[in-house]
C-alpha positions as CSV (number, residue, x, y, z in Angstrom):
1,M,22.7,130.8,129.6
2,K,24.8,133.5,128.2
3,K,24.2,135.4,125.2
4,I,27.6,136.8,123.4
5,Y,30.3,133.9,123.1
6,H,33.9,135.0,122.3
7,S,36.0,131.9,119.9
8,I,38.9,131.9,117.8
9,G,38.8,129.2,115.4
10,L,41.6,127.1,113.5
11,M,41.5,125.5,110.1
12,S,44.1,123.4,108.5
13,G,42.5,122.5,105.1
14,T,43.6,119.4,103.5
15,S,45.1,121.6,100.3
16,L,47.7,122.7,102.5
17,D,48.1,126.6,101.3
18,G,48.7,127.6,105.6
19,L,46.2,127.8,108.8
20,D,43.4,130.0,109.3
21,I,43.1,131.6,112.4
22,A,39.7,134.0,113.4
23,L,39.1,135.4,116.1
24,C,35.1,135.8,116.0
25,Q,31.3,136.8,118.4
26,F,28.9,135.1,118.3
27,E,25.1,136.1,119.3
28,N,22.2,134.0,120.3
29,Y,19.0,135.9,120.2
30,T,15.3,134.6,120.3
31,K,12.7,135.6,117.4
32,N,9.2,133.8,117.4
33,N,10.4,130.8,120.0
34,S,13.4,130.0,117.8
35,S,16.8,130.9,119.2
36,L,19.2,131.8,116.2
37,W,22.5,132.9,116.2
38,N,24.7,135.7,114.3
39,Y,28.1,136.5,113.8
40,K,30.7,138.8,113.2
41,I,34.8,137.7,113.0
42,I,36.7,140.1,114.2
43,K,40.0,139.9,113.0
44,T,41.6,137.2,111.4
45,E,45.4,135.9,109.9
46,F,46.6,132.9,107.6
47,V,49.5,131.6,108.0
48,E,51.6,130.1,104.8
49,Y,53.3,127.1,105.3
50,D,56.3,126.7,104.4
51,K,57.9,123.2,102.0
52,T,59.3,121.5,104.9
53,W,55.7,121.9,106.7
54,K,54.2,121.1,103.6
55,N,55.6,117.9,103.6
56,K,55.6,116.4,106.6
57,L,51.7,117.0,106.7
58,Q,51.6,115.4,103.4
59,N,53.3,112.5,104.7
60,A,52.5,112.7,107.7
61,H,50.0,109.2,107.0
62,L,53.4,107.8,106.0
63,L,55.0,107.8,109.3
64,S,56.0,105.4,112.4
65,A,53.2,105.6,115.4
66,F,56.8,107.3,117.2
67,E,57.0,109.3,114.1
68,L,53.4,111.1,113.5
69,K,53.5,111.9,118.0
70,K,56.6,114.2,117.5
71,L,54.7,115.3,114.3
72,E,52.2,115.8,115.8
73,T,53.6,117.7,119.3
74,E,55.4,120.1,116.8
75,W,53.1,120.9,114.9
76,T,51.2,122.0,118.6
77,D,53.9,123.6,119.2
78,F,53.8,125.9,116.1
79,L,49.7,126.6,117.0
80,V,51.3,127.5,120.4
81,K,53.3,130.1,119.1
82,K,51.1,131.0,116.1
83,I,48.2,132.0,118.3
84,N,50.0,133.2,121.0
85,K,51.8,136.1,118.3
86,F,48.6,136.3,116.3
87,V,46.9,137.4,120.9
88,L,50.3,140.2,121.2
89,Q,49.8,141.7,117.8
90,S,46.2,141.6,118.3
91,K,46.4,144.4,121.1
92,M,42.8,143.7,122.3
93,D,41.1,142.3,126.3
94,F,41.2,138.1,124.9
95,T,39.7,137.6,129.3
96,S,36.4,136.9,127.5
97,L,37.2,134.3,125.1
98,D,35.5,131.7,125.5
99,C,37.4,129.0,124.2
100,L,39.9,128.3,120.8
101,S,38.9,125.7,118.7
102,S,40.7,124.0,117.2
103,H,39.9,121.7,113.9
104,G,43.5,119.8,114.1
105,H,44.8,118.5,111.3
106,T,43.8,115.2,108.7
107,V,46.3,112.3,108.8
108,F,43.5,109.5,108.7
109,H,40.1,109.8,107.6
110,Q,38.8,106.5,106.8
111,P,35.1,106.0,108.1
112,I,32.4,103.0,108.2
113,Q,32.9,102.4,104.5
114,K,29.2,100.0,103.8
115,N,28.8,98.0,100.6
116,K,25.3,98.2,98.2
117,N,22.9,96.4,100.4
118,Q,24.0,99.1,103.7
119,K,26.0,96.3,106.0
120,K,29.0,96.8,107.8
121,E,32.7,95.9,105.7
122,Q,34.9,97.8,108.4
123,L,35.7,99.9,110.9
124,G,35.8,102.8,110.7
125,F,38.2,105.7,112.5
126,T,39.8,110.0,112.2
127,L,42.5,110.7,113.5
128,Q,43.6,114.4,113.4
129,I,46.5,115.9,114.5
130,G,46.9,119.1,117.1
131,N,47.5,118.1,121.4
132,G,44.8,119.8,123.1
133,A,46.1,119.6,126.1
134,M,49.3,121.6,125.6
135,L,47.6,123.6,123.1
136,A,45.3,124.3,126.2
137,E,48.3,125.3,128.7
138,Q,50.4,126.6,126.6
139,T,48.4,129.6,124.9
140,G,46.5,129.3,128.3
141,F,42.9,128.9,127.0
142,R,40.3,126.5,127.2
143,V,40.9,124.8,124.2
144,V,37.7,122.5,121.8
145,C,39.5,119.7,119.2
146,D,39.1,116.4,117.6
147,F,35.4,116.8,116.7
148,R,35.3,114.2,114.5
149,Q,35.1,111.6,116.5
150,T,32.3,111.2,118.5
151,D,30.0,111.6,114.8
152,V,32.5,108.3,113.7
153,A,32.0,106.0,116.9
154,L,28.0,107.0,116.4
155,G,28.6,105.5,112.7
156,G,28.8,108.7,110.8
157,Q,31.1,109.4,108.2
158,G,32.7,112.4,110.8
159,A,32.8,114.9,108.6
160,P,31.3,117.1,106.5
161,L,31.1,119.6,109.7
162,V,30.5,122.8,108.9
163,P,26.7,122.4,107.6
164,I,25.3,123.0,111.5
165,G,27.1,126.5,110.6
166,D,25.9,126.6,107.2
167,E,22.7,126.2,108.8
168,L,22.8,129.0,111.5
169,L,24.2,130.7,110.5
170,F,23.6,131.2,106.6
171,S,19.9,130.0,106.0
172,D,19.4,132.5,103.7
173,Y,21.2,130.5,101.0
174,D,20.1,127.3,99.5
175,F,23.3,125.5,98.7
176,C,26.8,125.9,100.3
177,L,29.6,125.2,98.5
178,N,33.3,124.1,99.8
179,L,36.1,124.3,97.5
180,G,38.9,123.7,99.6
181,G,41.4,120.5,98.9
182,I,38.2,118.8,98.8
183,A,35.1,120.1,96.8
184,N,31.5,120.0,98.8
185,I,28.0,120.4,100.0
186,S,25.7,121.7,101.8
187,F,22.0,122.5,101.9
188,N,18.1,121.5,103.7
189,K,15.3,120.5,101.7
190,D,13.4,121.5,104.8
191,K,14.2,124.6,106.1
192,K,11.8,124.6,108.9
193,N,13.4,122.1,109.7
194,I,17.5,121.4,110.8
195,N,17.5,117.5,110.3
196,S,16.9,118.2,106.6
197,R,20.1,119.4,106.0
198,F,21.7,117.2,104.3
199,A,26.1,117.6,103.0
200,F,28.4,116.0,102.0
201,D,31.8,115.9,99.4
202,I,31.5,116.0,96.1
203,C,34.4,115.6,94.9
204,P,38.6,116.6,94.8
205,C,39.1,119.9,94.0
206,N,42.4,122.1,94.7
207,M,43.8,118.9,97.2
208,V,44.5,117.9,93.1
209,L,45.3,121.2,91.0
210,N,47.2,122.5,93.9
211,Y,49.4,118.4,93.5
212,L,49.9,119.6,89.7
213,S,50.1,122.7,89.8
214,S,53.6,122.4,92.3
215,R,54.7,120.4,88.8
216,L,55.4,123.6,87.3
217,G,56.7,125.5,89.9
218,F,53.5,127.2,91.5
219,E,52.2,126.5,94.5
220,Y,49.0,126.7,93.0
221,D,46.7,127.7,90.0
222,E,45.9,131.4,91.1
223,G,42.8,132.0,88.6
224,G,42.6,129.6,86.5
225,K,45.0,131.2,84.0
226,L,47.6,127.8,83.9
227,A,45.0,125.2,83.4
228,K,43.8,127.8,80.6
229,K,46.7,126.8,78.0
230,G,45.8,123.7,78.2
231,K,42.7,121.7,76.8
232,I,40.4,119.2,77.9
233,D,41.8,115.3,77.7
234,K,38.8,113.6,77.2
235,K,39.6,109.8,78.0
236,L,41.2,111.8,81.0
237,L,37.9,113.5,82.0
238,Q,35.5,109.8,81.7
239,K,38.4,107.8,83.7
240,L,37.3,110.3,86.3
241,N,34.2,110.6,85.8
242,D,33.7,106.2,86.4
243,L,35.4,106.4,89.3
244,E,33.6,104.3,91.9
245,F,32.6,107.1,94.5
246,Y,30.9,109.2,92.0
247,K,27.7,106.1,92.3
248,Q,27.5,106.3,96.0
249,D,25.0,108.2,97.4
250,Y,25.0,110.7,99.9
251,P,26.2,110.7,103.2
252,K,29.7,109.6,101.3
253,S,32.9,111.7,102.1
254,L,37.2,112.5,101.1
255,G,40.2,111.8,102.7
256,R,43.5,112.5,101.1
257,E,43.9,108.4,101.3
258,W,41.4,108.6,98.5
259,V,42.9,111.0,96.3
260,E,45.8,109.3,96.1
261,K,44.7,106.1,95.6
262,F,42.1,105.8,93.0
263,V,43.5,110.1,91.4
264,F,46.9,110.3,91.4
265,P,47.7,106.9,89.9
266,L,45.7,108.7,86.2
267,L,47.6,110.9,85.8
268,E,51.3,109.4,86.5
269,T,52.3,108.1,83.4
270,E,51.1,111.3,82.1
271,I,53.4,114.0,85.4
272,L,56.5,111.5,84.2
273,S,56.4,112.8,81.3
274,Q,57.5,116.9,82.1
275,N,55.7,117.9,79.4
276,E,54.1,121.4,80.8
277,L,51.8,121.2,77.9
278,V,50.2,118.1,79.1
279,I,50.3,119.4,82.8
280,K,48.6,121.5,81.5
281,D,46.0,119.9,79.9
282,L,45.8,117.7,83.3
283,L,44.8,121.3,84.9
284,H,42.0,121.6,82.7
285,T,40.9,118.8,83.0
286,C,40.8,118.3,86.5
287,T,39.6,121.1,86.8
288,Y,36.6,121.2,84.9
289,H,36.3,117.4,86.2
290,S,35.6,119.4,89.7
291,A,32.8,121.9,88.2
292,F,31.1,119.0,85.9
293,Q,30.8,116.9,89.6
294,I,29.6,119.8,90.8
295,A,27.2,120.2,88.7
296,E,25.8,116.8,88.5
297,S,25.8,116.7,92.8
298,I,23.3,119.7,92.9
299,T,21.0,119.2,89.3
300,K,20.4,115.9,91.0
301,I,19.5,117.9,93.9
302,E,17.3,120.3,92.7
303,L,15.3,117.1,91.9
304,T,14.6,116.5,95.1
305,L,13.2,120.1,96.2
306,P,10.3,121.5,96.0
307,K,9.4,123.8,92.5
308,M,10.7,127.7,92.7
309,K,9.9,130.8,90.8
310,T,13.5,132.2,91.4
311,K,16.4,131.0,90.3
312,R,17.8,129.2,93.7
313,K,20.8,130.5,95.9
314,L,24.1,129.1,96.2
315,L,27.2,130.4,98.1
316,I,30.7,130.1,97.0
317,T,33.6,130.2,99.4
318,G,37.1,128.5,100.2
319,G,40.0,128.9,98.0
320,G,38.9,127.9,95.1
321,A,36.5,130.5,94.8
322,Y,39.6,132.5,93.1
323,N,40.0,129.8,90.3
324,D,38.1,132.1,87.8
325,L,38.3,129.5,85.1
326,L,36.7,126.9,87.9
327,I,34.1,129.5,88.2
328,D,33.5,130.5,84.9
329,Y,32.4,126.4,84.0
330,L,30.8,126.5,87.6
331,N,28.3,129.3,85.5
332,K,28.0,127.5,82.7
333,L,26.6,123.7,83.8
334,L,24.0,125.9,86.6
335,P,22.8,128.1,84.4
336,T,19.3,128.2,86.8
337,I,21.7,129.1,90.0
338,E,22.4,132.0,91.1
339,V,26.5,131.9,91.4
340,E,27.4,133.8,94.4
341,K,30.8,134.4,95.8
342,G,31.3,135.2,99.5
343,S,33.3,138.5,100.6
344,E,37.1,138.2,100.6
345,T,37.3,137.4,104.3
346,L,33.7,134.5,104.3
347,I,36.0,132.6,101.0
348,A,39.0,132.7,103.0
349,Y,37.7,132.2,107.0
350,K,34.4,130.5,106.6
351,E,35.7,127.0,107.9
352,A,37.5,128.8,110.3
353,L,34.5,130.9,111.5
354,I,32.5,127.4,111.1
355,F,35.3,126.2,114.3
356,A,34.8,129.0,116.1
357,F,31.0,128.1,116.5
358,L,31.0,125.0,116.8
359,G,33.4,124.8,119.9
360,V,30.4,126.7,121.4
361,L,27.9,125.1,120.6
362,R,30.1,122.5,122.7
363,L,30.5,124.3,125.3
364,R,26.4,124.9,125.2
365,G,25.5,121.4,125.1
366,E,24.0,121.9,121.8
367,T,24.2,119.4,118.6
368,N,27.1,120.6,116.3
369,T,27.3,117.3,114.5
370,L,23.6,116.4,112.0
371,A,22.5,113.1,111.5
372,S,21.1,114.2,108.0
373,V,25.1,114.9,107.0
374,T,27.0,111.9,108.9
375,G,24.4,109.5,108.1
376,A,25.5,108.5,112.6
377,T,23.0,106.9,114.6
378,K,21.2,110.2,115.8
379,N,23.1,113.9,116.3
380,S,26.0,115.0,118.3
381,C,26.9,116.7,120.3
382,G,31.0,116.1,119.5
383,G,34.9,118.0,120.5
384,S,37.0,117.1,123.7
385,I,37.4,120.1,125.9
386,Y,40.9,120.6,127.4
387,L,41.0,123.7,130.4
388,A,44.2,125.6,131.2
389,E,45.0,124.7,134.7
390,S,43.7,129.2,135.7
391,E,40.7,128.2,133.6
392,V,39.6,124.7,135.3
393,A,37.6,127.5,138.3
394,I,36.1,129.9,135.4
395,F,34.8,126.6,133.4
396,L,33.5,125.2,137.0
397,E,31.1,128.9,137.2
398,S,30.1,128.9,134.0
């Protein structure tokens, strides 16, 4: 089996800021009879969504089946053009590229819901748009996409998917926290056992903060500066902290639908007032709410872990790592944790890096989704593979 792989990871997240593209190299090696991995991020690009694309993707879940399929085709065409431009401007040899690994863009995410007796209440489903066949044919690259379906079919949450990358690429850290549209965390209770890694979505993060910032005419709250001008609304904070989701045990995951149903209505009355100071209060409150829920989760997790003489290490990535107010609150609420922000490249492209890695694991037929994380009946190797016409012979030979 090959030892060195090259993969392009594509990530479009719930924060709706844009498309992350990362060309990565992965090297597999053996040490003490263990299969280990090194990674290298070779080239990256961020493609910001304009207002038209943001509106289209944000409202995709409201479309008819016909309109949604049309949007998928248009968005895939957008991806094709950006990827081909990325490749052309790179002036690199892409003949050794093993795959183009695309997360797609989530429209619906409603995995299996269980009641207190752990009996199924409804069948789960998830939908990420992005036409894999079209991507493959119009870029000329092998495409791996639709990573969540297999896990949901196995009774899992279909999320988070990043933890396998945390396990195999970032095992030096005790916790890996992603501050994206949704804040999620990954950790391992027993570092000798891959099946002891757990992860879950904690709370809304940039999805809500960006939404509130837009009411003040900003794309996002840079450095938390807007929130710093406001104050905490204790009554609202209590309502947010009392949401039923926070009482559930992991594995659990969140989607935009949940935020629109349970969080936005709590903010709506104040938002409609169009009072700048009130909205800044909402921003400060929601920023603290995210920090509080993250700290609560980590504190509870620590109680289940073996005692250590040194501080446990927390790696923070995702756009929220740039929010100074959020990071300050995390440092204050987690005095026993060594909080570390990733490099600039890692903060921005860790998810794209790991989706590139998920594609490689899929091609190798190895586990890329952990049941311990998602609650599925077993580990799985998820993802659909699409071959460009020129790739069929190459794939059959590999």
